[in-house]
N, C-alpha and C positions, 0 to 999 in steps of 0.2 A: 504494500500500500504506500502510495507516495504522499509527500507533504501537501502538495496542491489539493489532492482529493480530500485529505483530512481537513484542511483549512476551508474548503468549500462547504463542508458539513457545518462549520461554525456559522455560516450564513442562514442555515435552515433550522438549526437546533437552538434551544434555549441555552444560556450559559451553563446551567446545571447539567442538562443533557449532554452538552459538548464535553464537559469535564468528565462525566461518566464514560462517554464514548472513548476519549483519549486514554483514560485509565484502563478500560477494558482491553483496548488494543495493546497496551503495554503489558498487561497481565497475561495475555495469550501469546505474547512474543512477537507481535506484529511490528512493534516499535522498539528501536534501540533506546537505551537509557538517555542518551544525548538528545535524541529527537523528542522523547517524552518530556524532558525538562524544557526544551525549547518551545514545544507546543503548549505545555501547561503554564509557562511563564506569561503567555498572552492573556491569561484569565484575569 
C-alpha cells in the first residue's frame, strides 16, 4: 500500500477513522514503523 493511497483515505474518513485505519495497517504489517510515524504525525 502506498503513501498516496493512505493519504487519500484521510480525505474521506473522519480523523478518528483515519487514525484507526493507519494503526490497523501498521498492526498487520502493511506499514513500516517510519511510515506509520510519518502518517500519524499528521493527526
